[in-house]
Structure formats: C-alpha cells, structure tokens
C-alpha distance (Angstrom), angle and dihedral (degrees) to the residues before:
residue distance angle dihedral
X1 . . .
X2 3.82 . .
X3 3.81 89.5 .
X4 3.80 90.4 54.4
X5 3.81 91.2 51.2
X6 3.80 92.3 49.9
X7 3.77 90.1 50.5
X8 3.79 88.0 57.1
X9 3.79 92.5 63.6
X10 3.81 139.2 -113.7
X11 3.80 92.8 -48.4
X12 3.81 87.9 77.8
X13 3.82 96.9 46.0
X14 3.79 92.9 108.1
X15 3.82 94.5 51.0
X16 3.80 115.1 107.7
X17 3.84 115.7 -166.6
X18 3.80 95.0 -172.8
X19 3.82 95.4 116.1
X20 3.80 99.3 30.7
X21 3.81 96.3 95.0
X22 3.78 92.4 52.5
X23 3.79 91.9 46.2
X24 3.82 91.1 47.7
X25 3.79 92.0 52.4
X26 3.80 91.6 51.0
X27 3.80 90.4 49.5
X28 3.82 92.2 47.7
X29 3.80 89.2 53.4
X30 3.84 90.9 47.3
X31 3.80 87.8 -121.1
X32 3.80 93.6 151.3
X33 3.80 95.0 159.9
X34 3.78 93.5 60.9
X35 3.78 92.6 38.7
X36 3.79 90.8 55.8
X37 3.82 90.1 47.2
X38 3.79 90.1 52.1
X39 3.83 93.7 46.9
X40 3.79 89.9 51.1
X41 3.81 87.5 63.0
X42 3.81 93.8 52.0
X43 3.77 138.7 78.6
X44 3.79 113.4 -164.7
X45 3.79 89.2 -15.0
X46 3.83 91.8 -54.9
X47 3.80 122.9 111.1
X48 3.77 116.8 -109.3
X49 3.82 108.8 -108.1
X50 3.80 93.5 -119.2
X51 3.79 92.3 52.6
X52 3.81 99.5 67.4
X53 3.80 94.5 137.9
X54 3.77 94.0 43.1
X55 3.80 96.7 113.7
X56 3.79 93.0 60.3
X57 3.79 90.9 44.7
X58 3.81 89.7 51.4
X59 3.79 91.7 52.4
X60 3.79 92.4 49.8
X61 3.78 95.5 53.4
X62 3.80 113.4 116.1
X63 3.79 109.0 -111.6
X64 3.78 127.7 169.7
X65 3.81 106.6 -116.7
X66 3.79 130.8 150.7
X67 3.79 103.3 -122.3
X68 3.81 121.6 -153.5
X69 3.79 126.2 -142.4
X70 3.79 98.9 -102.5
X71 3.81 91.9 -175.6
X72 3.81 86.1 79.5
X73 3.80 84.9 77.3
X74 3.81 111.2 91.1
X75 3.81 107.4 -112.2
X76 3.82 96.9 26.3
X77 3.80 119.4 104.6
X78 3.83 131.2 175.5
X79 3.83 93.8 -82.6
X80 3.79 94.2 50.6
X81 3.80 90.0 44.4
X82 3.80 88.4 54.5
X83 3.81 90.3 49.8
X84 3.81 91.3 50.3
X85 3.80 90.9 48.4
X86 3.79 88.9 54.4
X87 3.80 87.0 55.5
X88 3.83 92.7 52.7
X89 3.78 95.2 -100.3
X90 3.80 107.2 129.1
X91 3.78 105.2 137.2
X92 3.78 137.7 55.3
X93 3.80 89.2 -116.4
X94 3.80 92.1 54.9
X95 3.79 92.1 47.6
X96 3.80 91.1 47.7
X97 3.81 90.5 55.6
X98 3.82 95.1 47.8
X99 3.84 115.1 100.3
X100 3.80 116.0 -122.9
X101 3.80 90.9 -121.2
X102 3.82 90.3 57.4
X103 3.80 90.8 50.3
X104 3.80 90.2 49.2
X105 3.81 90.2 51.8
X106 3.81 90.8 50.8
X107 3.80 91.0 51.2
X108 3.80 92.3 50.1
X109 3.77 90.8 49.0
X110 3.81 88.1 52.5
X111 3.79 92.1 64.2
X112 3.79 140.1 -112.2
X113 3.81 93.3 -50.2
X114 3.80 87.9 77.6
X115 3.83 96.8 46.9
X116 3.80 93.1 108.4
X117 3.81 94.6 50.2
X118 3.80 115.8 107.1
X119 3.83 115.3 -166.7
X120 3.81 95.8 -173.0
X121 3.82 95.1 117.2
X122 3.80 99.7 30.1
X123 3.83 97.4 95.5
X124 3.80 90.8 48.1
X125 3.78 92.8 49.0
X126 3.80 89.7 45.8
X127 3.82 91.1 52.1
X128 3.80 89.9 55.9
X129 3.81 91.1 46.2
X130 3.81 91.6 48.5
X131 3.82 88.3 52.5
X132 3.83 89.2 47.0
X133 3.81 88.0 -124.8
X134 3.80 93.1 150.2
X135 3.79 94.7 163.2
X136 3.79 94.4 61.0
X137 3.78 91.1 39.6
X138 3.80 90.4 54.0
X139 3.80 90.5 48.8
X140 3.81 91.6 49.2
X141 3.81 93.0 46.7
X142 3.81 89.7 51.4
X143 3.82 87.0 62.6
X144 3.80 93.6 52.3
X145 3.76 138.8 80.0
X146 3.79 113.2 -165.1
X147 3.79 89.3 -14.5
X148 3.82 93.2 -54.5
X149 3.79 123.0 112.6
X150 3.77 117.5 -108.8
X151 3.81 106.2 -117.6
X152 3.78 118.7 -49.8
X153 3.79 105.1 -18.2
X154 3.76 118.9 171.0
X155 3.79 111.6 -108.0
X156 3.78 113.5 -113.8
X157 3.77 128.9 -151.9
X158 3.80 115.0 -100.9
X159 3.75 99.2 -171.4
X160 3.78 99.8 82.2
X161 3.83 110.5 128.3
X162 3.77 118.1 -107.9
X163 3.80 116.7 -103.2
X164 3.78 121.6 -149.8
X165 3.80 108.6 -139.8
X166 3.80 132.2 -173.4
X167 3.82 106.3 -123.4
X168 3.80 118.4 -113.2
X169 3.80 126.3 -148.3
X170 3.80 98.8 -99.8
X171 3.81 91.1 -175.9
X172 3.82 86.1 79.3
X173 3.80 84.8 77.1
X174 3.80 111.2 89.4
X175 3.81 108.4 -111.5
X176 3.81 96.9 27.1
X177 3.79 119.1 104.1
X178 3.81 131.3 175.4
X179 3.83 94.2 -82.9
X180 3.80 94.1 50.6
X181 3.81 90.2 44.2
X182 3.81 88.5 54.0
X183 3.81 90.5 50.2
X184 3.82 92.2 48.8
X185 3.81 90.2 48.3
X186 3.80 88.7 53.8
X187 3.79 88.7 59.9
X188 3.78 93.9 47.0
X189 3.80 99.3 -97.2
X190 3.79 102.8 130.0
X191 3.80 105.1 137.0
X192 3.80 137.7 54.7
X193 3.80 88.4 -116.7
X194 3.80 92.4 55.7
X195 3.80 91.2 46.4
X196 3.80 91.5 48.3
X197 3.81 89.6 53.5
X198 3.80 93.2 49.4
X199 3.78 121.4 104.7
X200 3.82 117.4 -124.8
X201 3.81 89.6 -126.5
X202 3.82 89.6 53.8
X203 3.81 91.5 49.9
X204 3.80 90.5 48.4
X205 3.80 90.3 52.3
X206 3.80 90.5 50.6
X207 3.82 91.0 50.7
X208 3.80 90.5 51.8
X209 3.78 90.4 57.1
X210 3.82 88.2 59.2
X211 3.80 93.5 63.7
X212 3.80 135.7 -126.3
X213 3.80 94.3 -36.1
X214 3.82 89.0 76.7
X215 3.82 97.0 44.9
X216 3.79 93.3 108.8
X217 3.81 95.2 47.7
X218 3.81 113.7 109.5
X219 3.84 115.5 -166.1
X220 3.82 94.9 -172.8
X221 3.81 95.0 117.6
X222 3.81 100.0 30.1
X223 3.83 97.2 95.0
X224 3.83 90.4 48.4
X225 3.78 92.6 49.5
X226 3.80 90.3 46.7
X227 3.79 90.7 50.8
X228 3.79 90.3 57.2
X229 3.82 90.1 47.7
X230 3.81 90.0 52.0
X231 3.81 89.3 54.4
X232 3.79 90.9 46.9
X233 3.80 88.5 -123.3
X234 3.78 94.7 147.7
X235 3.81 94.2 160.3
X236 3.80 93.1 59.8
X237 3.79 90.6 41.6
X238 3.79 90.1 54.7
X239 3.81 90.1 47.7
X240 3.80 90.5 51.9
X241 3.81 93.4 45.2
X242 3.81 89.4 51.9
X243 3.81 86.6 63.4
X244 3.80 93.5 52.4
X245 3.77 139.0 79.6
X246 3.83 112.0 -161.7
X247 3.80 89.3 -18.5
X248 3.83 94.4 -51.9
X249 3.78 123.8 109.0
X250 3.79 114.8 -110.0
X251 3.84 107.3 -103.6
X252 3.79 94.7 -128.1
X253 3.77 93.7 53.1
X254 3.78 119.1 92.3
X255 3.81 115.5 -122.9
X256 3.79 109.7 -97.4
X257 3.80 129.6 -167.1
X258 3.78 115.1 -109.7
X259 3.76 93.2 -116.6
X260 3.81 95.3 62.4
X261 3.77 106.9 124.5
X262 3.80 116.4 -115.5
X263 3.79 117.2 -101.1
X264 3.79 109.8 -85.0
X265 3.79 118.5 -119.3
X266 3.77 135.9 174.4
X267 3.83 111.3 -85.9
X268 3.78 118.6 -119.1
X269 3.78 126.6 -144.5
X270 3.81 99.2 -99.9
X271 3.81 91.7 -176.6
X272 3.81 85.4 79.3
X273 3.81 85.5 75.4
X274 3.79 111.1 91.6
X275 3.81 108.0 -107.7
X276 3.81 97.6 22.5
X277 3.78 118.8 106.6
X278 3.82 131.0 176.3
X279 3.82 94.4 -81.0
X280 3.77 93.3 49.7
X281 3.80 91.2 45.6
X282 3.79 88.3 53.0
X283 3.83 91.3 50.1
X284 3.80 91.6 49.4
X285 3.80 90.6 48.3
X286 3.81 90.0 53.0
X287 3.79 87.1 56.4
X288 3.80 93.9 50.8
X289 3.81 97.4 -97.8
X290 3.80 107.4 122.1
X291 3.79 104.2 131.6
X292 3.79 135.2 62.0
X293 3.81 89.7 -119.7
X294 3.81 93.4 55.8
X295 3.78 92.3 45.6
X296 3.81 90.3 49.7
X297 3.85 89.9 54.3
X298 3.80 93.4 48.7
X299 3.81 114.9 94.9
X300 3.78 120.7 -132.3
X301 3.80 94.7 -113.0
X302 3.79 91.5 57.4
X303 3.78 89.8 49.0
X304 3.79 89.8 53.2
X305 3.82 89.5 52.1
X306 3.80 89.6 52.6
X307 3.80 90.8 48.9
X308 3.81 90.9 50.2
X309 3.80 89.5 52.4
X310 3.80 89.3 56.3
X311 3.79 94.1 61.3
X312 3.80 138.1 -117.9
X313 3.81 94.3 -46.1
X314 3.81 88.6 75.9
X315 3.80 95.1 46.7
X316 3.81 94.0 106.3
X317 3.81 94.8 50.6
X318 3.81 114.9 111.0
X319 3.83 113.6 -158.7
X320 3.81 96.1 179.0
X321 3.83 93.6 111.9
X322 3.81 99.6 34.3
X323 3.83 98.9 92.6
X324 3.81 91.2 49.0
X325 3.81 92.0 47.9
X326 3.80 90.6 46.2
X327 3.81 91.4 51.4
X328 3.81 89.6 54.7
X329 3.81 91.0 47.1
X330 3.81 92.1 48.5
X331 3.81 89.4 51.7
X332 3.82 91.9 47.4
X333 3.81 91.6 -117.0
X334 3.78 93.1 147.1
X335 3.79 94.6 154.2
X336 3.80 91.4 57.9
X337 3.80 92.3 41.6
X338 3.80 97.2 55.0
X339 3.78 132.4 50.8
X340 3.80 117.5 -101.2
X341 3.79 92.6 -90.6
X342 3.76 92.8 55.1
X343 3.81 100.1 34.3
X344 3.80 93.5 98.8
X345 3.79 94.6 49.8
X346 3.78 106.2 89.4
X347 3.82 109.6 -167.0
X348 3.76 119.4 -113.1
X349 3.84 112.2 -124.2
X350 3.79 111.7 -108.0
X351 3.80 94.1 15.9
X352 3.82 114.0 122.4
X353 3.78 108.5 -137.6
X354 3.77 131.6 -174.3
X355 3.79 121.0 -127.1
X356 3.76 124.3 -121.8
X357 3.82 116.2 -66.9
X358 3.76 111.2 -68.8
X359 3.76 140.0 80.0
X360 3.80 111.4 -30.8
X361 3.78 129.3 166.9
C-alpha cells in the first residue's frame, strides 16, 4: 500500500496506511461499533501518540456479535479458535474473508504451539459453512487431515449457493439406523438426494469419524438405494433391499443391475385390510405393493410417504395397523385378522370386498 502511495507523488507523503487493513476488515464485517472506536484513536489514519495500546483495547470492547463455532472447520481446535477470536475473527463470514497470509501471521504470533497449524483451507471451509453448504463442507473435510489436503486432491469450488432442504428419513435405506443418520446429518447429508450424490469413499470417511461403533457399517449400496428413493421407485428399492443384509449384498446372491424388475407375484385383494379401499389399493399397487407379503414388509413410515405422494385425499388414512393385518392375511390367519363376526368369512381370491362401515378410500 505504501508503494502505491509513493507512486502517486509527493501529495500523498503524509498518508500512513498502517491501520487501513484493520479498518477495512471491520467495515467489511459491518462492525461499525469497533470501527468507530478505532477511528476515535486515529488522526489522519495514524494512532494518537498517547493511545499506543489502543488496538488491544479496541479488541477487548464488549460488542454484541453472533459468534460461530469455528472448531467445525477442519484444523481448528479450541485454542486456535480462541486465538482467532482475539484477532476479531468470530464468525464463518469473517474467517472466509481473512487472507491465508493474515491467518499465518496470527498463528506465528500465537507462539510455537501453533507451528503445525496450516490455515490454507480455512477460508474455503468457512465460506461453505457461512453458506450453510454442509454437504460440500463434509466432502471437503473428508479430503483433509488437520486442515491440509491429503495428497493431490482436485480443488473444488466453494461458492455454490446454499440450498435449504427438507430432511428425509434416511433410516429407510437398508444399513442406516438412527445413530448413522445422526452422523450423516452432522456432515450435511439430510436428504435422499444428498445421499445419492455422495461418494462411497466420502461416506466411509464420515463413518470413521464416528468411531469404532460404525466399523461394521458398509455404505456401498447407500447411494444406489437413495437414488431409487429420490425417484420414488419404492418397488425397485424394496427389491434391492431384499437382496441386502445391513446394506451389504448377500454373498450367495449374484450382482444384479438396479433396473432389474422385481419378481412378479400374484396380486392380493388389499381392500381386505381394514382401512384400505379401492383407491388406496390402486395407490399401493402403483408403488409396488400389491400383495399381503409386501405390505407386511413395508414399515409404517414408508406407507405414510406413499400416502403423502397421493395427495390430500389420503390425508385421513392411518396405515399404522396395515403391516400387522397384512402379515396375518399372508399367513392365512383370518380368524385373528377379522373381528368375531367376520372371523368365519374367509375371503375369496379375486373378489373385491368392502370393509366394515366407516371411512374407506
């Protein structure tokens, strides 16, 4: 900056840019309170002689600011976060706007305990965090060790806008339970679409961060299952899940392409199930559920998703008992399925029957 001023001629000889960078950073962060406090200590951009310790005093002033958890950034721990806070960096946005050379200088000033820290990727990670783009941040962090890239990894763009997504129930994917879903959520994978776009190596890296409890988890088929869920192709998803144990293909089963059609079977009259009428049976059939056995294997949450896809006319339907009823029907336990008055009436295959009086769709 001094070189630029000198190039402008003698008219700028009195200008002193010493505090300009600090003032610019405060202005960029809209930190007007601290900027005004700093300017009050200056004359022509130069500190008043009696105000030698003014910079430290400015930093220590109490100012309302919503601080972010900077330890989310790979390579930043509590001590480094404290050091950054002392240098007026409290948010992801502030960290994203701080040049790497400035961060390096701060670390050196902090002493030898920070010698191993490398801030090269911190601004990029912070930009993703500021944009709440947790998926890309998780993918980038999976490529890092202590904030440094592992080997020669292709640099990815960090300026993609954040997308607000409605979370999906990832436990519908075979091999994912509540704990793994929580871990995936932590790394920004909250929807089937995000899971479908995730690389198996990335998912493996995320699992490793969760500790030994996830050692047996194998995410090989998770993106494929999620892709089917994104398409709403529940029939093919069920066919694929039938080939899996905890998300892993059964060893004795030959590898099949995802687009193999499910094994055909003779449809059952699903209207026998209390609460299912012709329209609902048709909706279930469209989603690959046309037998008692398939309905019995379908969990209630998935049934609710199917009902939601059918529109508001199915809002009042309650599928909570359908799998249990279907299991009894599949086993031929008609006496247990029906009430005492209907226990003796075994349904005739192919005959469409109405349920008991009441709401039926």
